[in-house]
N, C-alpha and C positions, 0 to 999 in steps of 0.2 A: 423618343424623348419622354422623360418622366415628368408629369405635372403633379406638383404638391401644393395643396391649398393651404390657406392660413390656419384653419382649425387643426388640420393634420399636423402642421408644424408645432402649433401651441401644445398639442397632446404629446409631442415627441421630443421637443428640444427645449431645454430649460436654461435658466440664468447660469447655473454652474457649468453647463456645456459651453455657453457663449463665452464666459470668462476664460475658460480653458483654451478655446479655439482662438479668441482674440489675443490672448497672451502668446500663443504660438506664432501668429502671424506678425506680431510685433517683433519677435525674435527674428523671424525671416526677413522682415523689413531692414532691421539693423544689420543683418548679414548680406543685404543687397541681393536678396533672392526674389524680391517682389517688384514688379513693374506696376506703376500706378500714375498714368497720365492725369494731368489736372482736369477736374470735372467741368462740364459745361452747364451753365445755369441760364435758363430762359425765364424771364419774369413777365407776368400778366398783370400790369398795374391796376387795370380796371377791377380785377377780382382780389388784389393784394395777394397774389398767388405766384407760385414758382414751379418750374419743372427742372429736375436735375438729371443729368446723364453722366453715369460714373463707371468707367472701365478700369480693369485691373487684371493682373495675371500673376500666378505663382510659377516662376521660371524653372524651379526645380521639381515641384510637384506636377508641372505641366497641366495646369488647369487655368482657365480664364473665366472672367465673369464681367457682365455689364448690368448695372442696376439702372432702372428708369423709375424715378419717384416724383409724384406731383404732390404739392402742399397747397391746399385751397382752404384757408381758414374759416371761410363762411359756409362751408359745406354742411356743417351739422345742422344749420337752420332748415336745410333742405332734406334732411334725413340721410346724408352721405358722409363718409369718413373724411376727416381733414387730410390725412396722409394715405396715398395709395401708391403701390409700387409693385414691380416685378423684378426678378433676377434671372438672367439667362446665364446658365453655367455650361461651359464648353470644354471639351478635351483639347489641350493645347499641343498634343502630339500628332493629332490627325484632323482636327477642326470639327469633329463631331459635336453636335449640340446635345448635351446630356440631360438637362432638366430646366424647367421653367418653374420658379418658386414664387409664391406670394411673398412680397417684401415689406409690407407695412409693419407687421409684428417683428420681423427680423431687424428692421431699421431701428425700431425702438429698443429691441433687446440688445443689439450690439452697442448701441449708445449707452444703455444702462451698464453693460459690461465694462465699457471704457471707464465710466464713473466709478464703477465698484473697484477696478484695477487702480485708478488714480487715488481713490479714497484709501485703499489699502496701504499705499506707499506714503501718502501725504497727511492723512488725518491722525489725530492722537489715537493711540491704542485704546485708550479708555473712553473715547467719545460715546456719549449716551444720548444726546438730544439732536434730532435731525429736523431741520426746518425745510418745508417744501413750499417754494414760492411759484405759484401756478399749478393748478391741478388739472391740466389738460391731458391729452392722450400720451404725450411723450414722458410725462412726469411719473407714470406708474412704474415703468421698468427702471427709472432712475432710483426709485425707492428700493426696489428689489436688489439693484446692484450694491447699494450701500449696506443693506441688511445682510447681504451675503458675506461681508467682510468686517463688520462692526457690531458690537452688542448693543444695539440701539434700544432704549428703554421708553422714549417718548418721541412721537412724531407730531410736529406742529404743522398743520395744513393751513396755508395762508392763501386766501382768495376773498376778494371783495364780495363775491356771491357765496355766502355760507352754504347755501343749498348744494352748490357744485362741489365744495369742499367736503360736505357731508357725504355725498354720493361717492366721492373718491375714497373717503375713509371706509365706507361700507363695502366698496369694491375690494379693498385691501383685505378687509375681514373675511369676505367670501372666498378670496384667494387662499386664505389660510394664514395670513399674517396676524400674529397674536399681540404684536406691539401695540400699546395704547396710543391712541391718536387724540389730538385736540384741534378744535376749529378756532382759528384766530384771524380777526380782520386787520389788526394793527401790525403791519409788516415789521416795524421797528421792535415791537415787543417780542416778536418771534426771533429776529435776528440776534438780539442781545442775549438770548438764552442758549442759542444753538452752537453746538460743537461742529456741526456740518450744515451747510446750506446748499440745497439743490435749486438751481433756476432752470426751468425749462419753458420759456415763454418766447413769443415772437416780438418782444417789446421794442419799441424805438426809443424809449427813455429808460434809464436805470430803475430796476424794481426795488432796490433798497439803498440806504445811505451806508457806504463803507464805514462811516464813523461809528456805526452801531455794532461792528463786529467785535467780539470779545477776543482777547489774546488766545492764540492757539486754534482759532477757527479755521476750517477748510471750506472752500467754495468750489462747487462744481457748476460751471456755466455751459449749458449745451443748447440752449434754445435759440439764440441769435446767431445766424449763419450768413448774413448779408452785410455789406459795408454800412448800410444806413441803420442797422439795428444796434441797440445799446442796452444790453441787459444788466451790465455791471458797470459801476461808476468809476470815475477816475481816482476817487479815494481808495477804493478797494484795490485798484491796480497799483497805486503808489505804496499802500501799506503792505502789500504782499511781499514777504521775504523770498518766496519762490513762486514763480509762475511757470507752469508746465503745460504744454500744448499737445494736442494729439498729433497734428501734422503741421509743421512750421510753415511750409509753403502754402498750404490752404489757409492757414490762420492769417498769414500776411495779406492774402487777397480778400478774405471774407469776414474776419472777426472785427465788427464795427467798433467795438469799444476800444480795442487795442490799436486799430488803424487811427481813430480820432485822437487817442492819447499821444501817438507818435506825431501826428500832424500839427498838434497843438504845442509840440516841443516839451511835453510834460513827462515823456517816457519814450523808450526806443525799443524796437524788437531786439536789439543787442542785449536787452536785459531779460529776455526769456531764458529761464533757467535750463530748459531743455525740453525734449519730447518725451512722451510717455514711454516709448520703446527704450529710451536710454535709461529710464528707471528700471524697466523689467530686466534689462541685461546687465545692470549694475555700473553703467558708465557714469551716472550721477547718483547722488544719495537722495533718499526720500527725506521725510521729516527728521530734523536733527535736535530739536527741543520742543518743549511744551508751550512755548510763547509765540513762535512764529506763525504768521498767517500765510496760508498757502491758497492758491487759485489754479484750478484745472480748467482750461478753455478748450472746448471741443467744437469743431465745425463739420467733422465728418470726413471720411476718405474712403474711396472705393475698396481698398484692401481689407477694411473692416467688414464690409459686406461679403467679400470673397471668403473670408474666414468662416463666417457663420453658414454661408451657402454650401461650402464644402462639408461642414459638419452636418447640416440637414441631409444633404445628398447621401452621405455615408450611412446615417441612421435609417434614411428612408429605404435604402437598398437592403440594409440588414434586417429591417423589420417588415419589409415588403409593404410599404405603404405608398400611396400616390397612384397615379393612372398613367400607364404607358400608352402613347399615341404616336402614330406616324405623321410626319410633317413634310 
């Protein structure tokens, strides 16, 4: 079995790789070549934490994966990462376990790739201003995903703690991002300027007022992934001309803001415009005018992890990175 650690993956596998591989798995899913049983989530209320178990398989490529990821939001206070995970990749023709990959970066990267793909289809072509609400670990790759597909000129970093926002901006700069960033405490001021809004928080209450969205805005919501979480408000949901989701079955079970909107009789899952895979294969159209507000909701699915795990494994074998062990 090949063991590949996080730093080796970071050095080898980039956002452009993830966007390409996630795009391909979306095509495979639409062609019914991907098996993806619903994930299991175990919550640990005392720590406001969760563990997720996510299996999937490529039935044509004959490879399977299972990701185990834990999300403990109070870990940074103890010097530990919020999100920790591993992906086990197996040969689906003979059952051999091929690789164990660190999954924390890959989880962030594939989620950022999804937002990049959604942004490419749903945001205005001339979008220039990106507002980032929440500057935690998941937000960084969300920015990279958007930058990969749109000519962003200003990044507005929104956090009640400006020091955290500044550290995030400096991290972007150190990574090589040359786009100018601004620190903003007032979320409404940021949203009113933004062509694209990225939300990557574990909020239980909406993080901005949908009334502040300007015509033509696009929203990526990837942080809330449990029924009690509400990152986006009802106003955003009802104003959106197109709501696209990553995986409809998962969203129906886990997207708190959409579940709540339906339970209140203000909206219905029948109003979902489609899944992101349908955009990729052209079953549905992307943005059709400069005025419509669009919303991409992602809760994650195992086949996205399968996509990037396959990509990393191929690169690792090609470049001879990682450590082979007997198990």
